[in-house]
C-alpha positions in Angstrom: 40.8 0.9 -20.4 44.5 1.3 -22.1 44.4 2.7 -25.4 46.4 0.6 -28.3 49.3 1.7 -30.1 50.6 -0.1 -33.2 54.3 -0.3 -33.4 55.4 1.1 -37.1 58.7 -0.4 -38.5 61.4 1.5 -38.0 59.9 4.3 -34.9 62.7 4.3 -32.1 62.4 5.7 -28.7 59.9 5.1 -25.7 56.9 3.3 -25.6 54.0 1.9 -23.1 53.3 -1.8 -22.1 51.0 -3.6 -20.6 52.2 -6.2 -17.8 53.9 -8.2 -18.2 56.2 -5.4 -20.2 56.1 -2.9 -18.5 59.8 -2.9 -17.2 60.9 -2.3 -21.1 59.2 1.0 -20.6 62.4 3.3 -19.9 64.4 1.6 -22.1 65.1 2.9 -25.7 63.6 0.6 -27.7 63.5 0.0 -32.2 60.7 -1.8 -34.0 62.5 -4.4 -36.0 59.2 -6.4 -38.0 55.7 -6.9 -37.4 54.8 -10.2 -38.1 51.5 -12.4 -38.0 52.0 -14.9 -35.2 51.2 -17.5 -38.3 53.6 -16.3 -40.4 56.2 -15.8 -37.2 55.3 -19.7 -37.0 57.2 -20.9 -39.3 61.3 -19.1 -38.1 60.1 -19.9 -34.2 58.1 -21.8 -31.8 55.4 -18.7 -31.2 53.9 -20.6 -27.4 57.8 -20.8 -26.1 60.1 -17.9 -27.3 57.3 -15.0 -27.6 54.8 -16.3 -24.6 56.1 -18.5 -22.3 59.1 -16.8 -22.3 57.8 -13.6 -20.1 55.2 -16.0 -18.2 52.1 -15.7 -20.3 49.8 -18.7 -20.1 48.8 -21.2 -22.9 45.1 -20.1 -22.7 46.9 -16.5 -23.9 48.5 -18.2 -26.4 45.6 -19.6 -27.7 43.6 -16.5 -27.8 46.4 -14.9 -29.4 46.6 -17.6 -32.6 42.9 -17.9 -33.4 43.1 -14.6 -34.0 46.6 -14.6 -35.8 48.0 -11.2 -33.5 50.3 -9.6 -34.6 53.9 -10.3 -32.9 56.2 -6.9 -33.3 60.5 -7.7 -33.2 61.7 -5.3 -30.7 65.9 -4.4 -30.4 66.8 -2.5 -27.0 69.7 0.1 -26.7 71.6 -3.1 -25.5 71.3 -5.0 -28.7 69.3 -7.5 -26.8 65.7 -8.6 -29.2 62.7 -9.4 -27.8 59.3 -10.4 -29.1 56.4 -8.4 -27.8 52.5 -8.5 -29.4 50.9 -5.4 -30.5 48.0 -6.0 -27.7 50.2 -4.9 -25.2 51.5 -2.0 -27.0 49.5 1.4 -25.0 51.9 4.3 -26.2 54.7 5.9 -28.1 57.2 9.0 -27.7 59.8 9.3 -30.0 63.6 9.2 -29.6 63.7 13.0 -29.7 63.0 12.7 -25.7 65.9 13.9 -23.4 67.9 11.3 -21.4 68.8 12.3 -18.4 71.4 10.5 -16.1 72.4 11.0 -12.3 76.5 11.6 -11.6 78.0 11.9 -7.8 81.2 14.4 -8.2 83.6 12.7 -5.4 86.2 14.6 -3.7 89.5 12.3 -2.1 91.0 14.5 1.1 92.7 11.2 2.0 94.0 11.3 5.7 93.3 13.7 7.8 93.3 14.8 12.0 90.1 13.4 13.0 89.8 16.3 14.9 90.1 18.6 11.4 86.3 19.7 10.8 85.7 19.9 6.7 82.3 21.4 7.1 84.2 24.4 5.7 85.0 23.2 2.6 81.7 21.1 2.0 80.0 24.2 2.4 82.4 26.2 -0.3 82.5 23.1 -2.6 77.9 23.3 -2.2 78.5 26.7 -3.4 80.6 26.6 -6.5 79.6 23.4 -7.6 75.6 24.8 -8.0 76.6 27.9 -8.7 78.5 25.6 -12.2 75.7 23.4 -12.6 73.1 25.7 -12.0 71.2 24.0 -9.4 70.8 23.3 -6.0 73.1 20.0 -5.4 72.9 17.9 -2.1 76.3 17.6 -0.5 77.6 15.5 2.2 80.6 14.2 4.0 81.3 10.4 4.5 84.1 9.6 7.1 86.4 6.7 6.4 87.9 4.7 9.0 90.8 5.7 11.4 93.9 4.2 8.6 97.1 5.4 11.4 97.7 6.2 13.9 101.4 8.7 14.1 102.8 10.6 17.1 102.5 14.1 18.3 105.5 15.0 16.3 104.9 14.0 13.6 101.5 15.2 13.5 102.5 19.2 14.6 105.2 19.0 11.7 102.6 17.9 8.9 100.0 20.7 10.3 102.4 22.9 10.1 102.6 22.3 6.4 99.2 21.2 5.2 98.1 24.5 6.5 101.1 26.5 4.9 99.6 25.0 1.7 96.1 25.9 2.0 95.6 28.7 -0.8 96.3 32.6 1.1 93.0 33.9 -0.2 90.7 31.9 2.4 93.4 30.9 4.9 93.7 32.9 7.9 96.5 31.0 9.3 98.7 31.6 6.1 98.0 34.9 5.9 98.8 35.4 9.4 102.5 33.7 8.9 103.7 35.7 6.1 102.3 39.0 7.8 104.1 37.7 11.4 107.2 37.5 8.9 106.6 41.0 7.9 106.2 42.5 11.3 109.7 40.9 12.1 111.4 42.1 9.2 110.3 45.5 9.5 110.9 45.3 13.3 114.7 44.6 12.7 115.0 47.7 10.1 112.9 49.8 13.4 115.7 48.8 15.7 118.9 49.0 13.1 117.7 52.9 12.4 117.4 53.6 16.1 120.5 52.1 16.7 122.4 53.8 14.0 120.7 57.6 14.6 121.3 56.9 18.5 124.9 56.8 17.5 
């Protein structure tokens, strides 16, 4: 048999409930007032506003009325108020409990050639994000529909620009391009000096 917790005015936190109030167990709520059923009956229709509203039958209300049970007025974190008979409370955890949330980090890469793999990007981001957050993260790629068809000539131009703009520290293509340019200049100097020396 489940235990019984009598809520106190001002208690804020997470409560345990018996059915049909168990859906409130993950909601931070506060106890505003605790009244006897007979007292509460002067201001509201208890049978309709408390029992029938949550799906409790007439006989449940009749039994509670005979016992003049206490009913707590609770306010949820979103501001909604709800009356709950105290015999449906089972536990209470203070609001010092730490709330957790779920977040998803999204990076919109945009339109890229269908043949281009971004697995290396995924792996780099997973490693970096896991190190920064301090826990192993799940990373995955979501591929969208084909958004545009372009000519090979335009593709070649766009690829040339894209590859050059990739960070040189992790982009072998750009490094090769820079080294090729330097080698070409050095070869020009060598030919110049050789020709002058021979003369």
